[in-house]
C-alpha positions as CSV (number, residue, x, y, z in Angstrom):
1,M,27.6,17.3,5.3
2,S,29.2,14.6,7.0
3,P,33.0,13.3,5.2
4,G,32.6,10.6,2.9
5,V,28.8,11.2,2.3
6,P,28.2,12.2,-1.6
7,V,25.9,15.1,-2.2
8,S,23.6,13.4,-4.4
9,Y,23.0,10.7,-1.7
10,E,22.7,13.0,0.6
11,L,19.9,14.7,-1.7
12,A,18.2,11.7,-2.5
13,V,17.7,10.5,1.1
14,A,16.2,14.2,2.0
15,Q,13.8,14.1,-0.8
16,R,12.7,10.8,0.5
17,L,12.3,12.0,4.0
18,A,10.2,14.7,2.7
19,S,7.8,12.1,1.0
20,S,7.0,10.9,4.8
21,P,3.7,12.8,6.1
22,V,5.6,13.3,9.4
23,L,8.3,15.3,7.7
24,A,6.5,16.6,4.6
25,H,6.6,20.2,5.6
26,A,10.2,20.3,7.3
27,G,11.5,21.8,4.8
28,L,14.7,20.5,2.6
29,E,17.4,22.3,4.5
30,S,16.7,20.8,7.7
31,L,16.2,17.3,6.2
32,H,19.6,17.9,4.9
33,V,20.7,17.6,8.2
34,L,19.1,14.5,8.9
35,A,20.0,12.8,5.6
36,S,23.6,13.6,6.0
37,Q,23.7,11.2,9.0
38,A,21.6,8.5,7.7
39,R,22.5,4.8,6.6
40,L,21.1,2.2,4.8
41,V,20.2,-1.0,6.5
42,R,19.2,-4.2,5.0
43,L,17.3,-6.6,6.6
44,K,16.2,-10.2,5.9
45,A,12.6,-11.6,6.2
46,R,11.6,-11.8,10.0
47,Q,15.0,-10.1,10.8
48,H,14.8,-7.5,13.8
49,L,15.2,-4.1,13.6
50,F,15.0,-3.6,17.3
51,H,13.4,-5.3,20.0
52,S,10.8,-3.5,22.9
53,G,12.5,-2.1,25.5
54,D,16.0,-1.5,23.7
55,Q,17.3,1.7,24.1
56,A,16.3,4.3,21.1
57,H,19.5,5.8,19.7
58,H,18.0,5.7,16.2
59,F,15.1,6.7,14.1
60,F,14.0,5.3,10.7
61,F,12.8,5.8,7.5
62,I,11.6,2.6,5.6
63,H,13.2,2.8,2.0
64,S,11.7,-0.4,0.9
65,G,9.8,-3.6,2.0
66,S,7.8,-3.6,5.3
67,I,8.1,-3.8,9.0
68,A,5.5,-5.3,11.4
69,L,5.5,-3.4,15.1
70,Y,4.0,-5.9,17.4
71,R,4.4,-6.9,21.3
72,P,4.3,-10.7,22.9
73,S,1.1,-11.6,24.5
74,Y,0.8,-13.3,27.5
75,N,-0.4,-16.3,25.6
76,G,2.5,-16.8,23.6
77,D,1.2,-15.0,20.4
78,N,2.8,-11.8,19.2
79,K,0.0,-8.8,18.9
80,I,0.8,-6.9,15.5
81,F,0.2,-3.2,16.1
82,R,0.8,-2.1,13.2
83,I,2.4,-3.1,9.6
84,M,4.5,-0.1,8.3
85,E,5.3,0.2,4.8
86,A,7.8,2.0,2.5
87,G,7.9,5.6,2.9
88,D,6.7,5.3,6.8
89,L,8.9,7.0,9.4
90,L,9.1,4.8,12.4
91,A,10.3,5.4,15.7
92,E,10.4,9.2,15.5
93,A,8.5,9.9,18.7
94,C,10.7,7.5,20.8
95,M,13.3,9.9,20.4
96,F,11.6,12.5,22.6
97,L,11.5,10.3,25.4
98,N,14.0,10.5,28.5
99,P,14.8,7.7,28.8
100,A,14.5,6.8,25.5
101,H,13.3,2.9,24.5
102,Y,11.4,1.5,22.1
103,P,8.1,0.5,23.2
104,L,7.4,-2.4,20.6
105,S,9.3,-4.7,18.5
106,A,9.9,-4.2,14.8
107,R,10.4,-7.1,12.6
108,A,11.1,-7.2,8.7
109,C,7.8,-8.9,7.0
110,C,10.2,-9.7,3.7
111,A,13.4,-8.4,2.5
112,T,13.5,-4.7,3.8
113,S,16.0,-1.6,3.8
114,V,15.7,1.3,6.1
115,Y,17.4,4.4,6.6
116,R,18.9,4.6,10.2
117,I,19.2,8.1,11.5
118,P,20.9,9.1,14.9
119,R,18.7,10.9,17.7
120,E,20.8,13.7,18.3
121,P,20.6,15.8,15.1
122,L,16.8,15.1,14.9
123,L,16.7,16.9,19.0
124,L,19.2,19.7,17.5
125,L,16.9,20.6,14.9
126,V,14.0,20.8,17.2
127,R,15.7,23.1,19.7
128,K,17.1,25.2,17.1
129,S,14.5,25.5,14.5
130,T,10.4,26.7,15.1
131,D,9.7,26.1,11.7
132,F,11.1,22.2,11.8
133,C,9.8,21.8,15.3
134,Y,6.0,23.3,14.3
135,A,6.4,20.7,11.1
136,M,7.2,17.8,13.1
137,L,4.6,18.3,15.4
138,E,1.7,18.8,13.0
139,G,2.9,15.4,11.3
140,M,2.8,13.4,14.7
141,A,-0.5,15.1,15.6
142,R,-2.0,13.9,12.4
143,R,-0.4,10.5,13.0
144,I,-2.0,10.3,16.5
145,S,-5.6,11.1,14.9
146,Q,-5.2,8.2,12.5
147,T,-4.4,6.2,15.6
148,L,-7.7,7.4,17.4
149,N,-9.4,6.4,14.2
150,R,-8.3,3.1,14.2
151,I,-9.0,2.7,17.8
152,D,-12.5,3.7,16.9
153,L,-12.4,1.4,13.8
154,L,-11.2,-1.5,16.2
155,T,-13.7,-1.2,18.9
156,T,-17.0,0.0,17.3
157,S,-17.3,-2.1,14.1
158,N,-17.5,-6.0,13.7
159,S,-15.1,-8.2,11.9
160,A,-16.8,-8.0,8.5
161,Q,-16.7,-4.3,8.3
162,R,-13.1,-4.2,9.5
163,M,-12.2,-6.6,6.9
164,V,-14.2,-4.4,4.2
165,T,-12.8,-1.3,5.4
166,Y,-9.4,-2.4,5.3
167,F,-9.9,-3.7,1.6
168,M,-11.3,-0.2,0.5
169,D,-8.5,1.6,2.3
170,L,-5.9,-0.8,0.3
171,Y,-8.2,0.0,-3.2
172,M,-7.5,3.8,-2.3
173,Q,-4.1,3.4,-1.5
174,Q,-2.8,1.3,-4.2
175,R,-5.7,2.8,-6.6
176,S,-6.5,-0.6,-8.1
177,V,-9.1,-3.4,-7.7
178,R,-6.0,-5.6,-7.6
179,L,-4.7,-5.5,-4.2
180,T,-1.9,-7.1,-2.3
181,L,-1.8,-7.5,1.5
182,P,1.1,-6.3,3.0
183,A,1.7,-9.3,4.7
184,N,0.0,-12.9,5.2
185,Q,-3.6,-13.0,6.1
186,N,-3.0,-14.5,9.6
187,V,-0.3,-11.5,10.3
188,V,-3.2,-9.1,8.9
189,A,-6.0,-10.7,10.7
190,R,-4.4,-9.9,14.2
191,Q,-3.8,-6.3,13.1
192,L,-7.4,-6.1,12.6
193,N,-8.0,-7.8,15.9
194,I,-9.6,-10.7,14.3
195,A,-8.7,-14.4,14.9
196,P,-7.2,-15.9,12.1
197,E,-9.9,-18.7,11.2
198,T,-12.7,-15.8,11.5
199,F,-10.8,-13.9,8.8
200,S,-10.4,-17.0,6.7
201,R,-13.9,-17.9,6.8
202,Q,-15.2,-14.3,6.2
203,L,-13.1,-14.2,3.0
204,K,-14.4,-17.5,1.9
205,S,-18.0,-15.8,2.3
206,F,-17.1,-12.7,0.2
207,K,-15.8,-15.0,-2.5
208,R,-19.2,-17.4,-2.9
209,A,-21.0,-14.2,-2.9
210,G,-18.7,-12.9,-5.6
211,Y,-17.6,-9.7,-4.1
212,I,-13.8,-10.8,-4.0
213,A,-11.6,-13.3,-5.8
214,G,-7.9,-14.3,-5.4
215,R,-6.0,-16.4,-2.7
216,N,-3.2,-15.9,0.0
217,R,-1.8,-12.2,-0.2
218,E,-3.7,-11.2,-3.9
219,I,-7.3,-10.2,-3.6
220,S,-9.2,-9.0,-6.4
221,L,-12.2,-6.9,-5.7
222,I,-15.0,-7.8,-8.2
223,D,-17.6,-5.8,-6.7
224,V,-16.9,-2.8,-4.6
225,Q,-20.5,-1.3,-4.2
226,G,-21.6,-4.9,-3.1
227,L,-19.0,-5.6,-0.7
228,C,-19.5,-2.4,0.8
229,A,-23.4,-3.0,0.7
230,A,-23.0,-6.3,2.1
231,V,-21.6,-5.0,5.5
232,D,-23.5,-1.9,5.7
233,L,-20.8,0.5,5.0
234,P,-20.6,3.2,2.1
235,P,-18.5,2.7,-0.8
236,P,-15.6,5.2,-1.4
237,K,-16.1,7.7,-4.0
238,A,-13.3,7.2,-6.2
239,R,-13.3,4.5,-8.8
240,F,-10.3,2.9,-10.4
241,D,-9.8,0.3,-12.8
242,T,-12.6,-2.6,-13.3
243,F,-11.9,-6.1,-14.8
244,R,-12.3,-6.6,-18.7
245,S,-13.1,-10.4,-17.9
246,E,-13.5,-13.0,-15.2
247,E,-9.6,-14.2,-16.2
248,D,-8.2,-10.6,-15.3
249,A,-10.2,-10.6,-12.1
250,N,-7.9,-13.8,-11.2
251,F,-4.9,-12.2,-11.9
252,C,-3.4,-10.0,-9.5
253,P,0.4,-8.8,-9.9
254,M,0.6,-6.1,-7.2
255,Q,2.7,-4.1,-5.3
256,L,2.6,-3.2,-1.3
257,N,1.5,0.0,-0.1
258,C,-1.0,0.4,2.7
259,N,-1.7,1.2,6.3
260,Y,-5.5,1.1,7.0
261,A,-6.2,4.5,9.0
262,R,-4.3,6.4,6.8
263,Q,-6.9,8.4,5.2
264,P,-10.4,8.8,4.8
265,L,-12.6,6.2,2.6
266,G,-15.6,7.7,1.0
267,E,-17.7,9.2,3.8
268,L,-16.1,7.3,6.4
269,S,-13.3,8.6,8.3
270,I,-11.3,5.8,9.6
């Protein structure tokens, strides 16, 4: 344990790291080594954690809030690649680059706190522990598979299907028909490779048809089966809570928790 780091703090951080899919099988003993070097960093909304091209001396675990990974495009807009949520590991793959630089910029979507962990303890663990190395490789391979699924989604489906798939993923993640988008609609639209005006127009179409309700970042799924059928997608097999009244359908106090290619939806693998 590092001097000045309480045992209770180190254990709590190690347990949080174990909740990340990339480190889920790494073992608490190894995670204690990383936790002993972790420091909590608090970010205000729109504050940068790092910029594209910066030297990568640390990787991060998101404790609360969300981080948008983006790269400026030639037309001046920011291309959103992914929105990382609480429980996600960030920039761990960059630690293995030589020289190590961050390929994307990372900016807080809201008030966010992350654990900052130095690169060297991670590399030392990989060199010393075969079990830890294999556990990390398994987690990173799973993330590569999810990335391929996301690319497939963005290149083979139309905008309406991408939106519904995204909503169904939120439905599965949040286990509720009352959803909260992890960022504003413009950011989500760009992440789905949809023009913001197209996203807004399609959202209004779904509302007129009676499939969804809500506004801004709050979305209520009124008819999950009908919404999926409208864009020729199978509904998810899981069923969560349903509305008791129309008034309930328009009230959506929810929490953030999504990444739209993290798990399969019904018979889809996205």
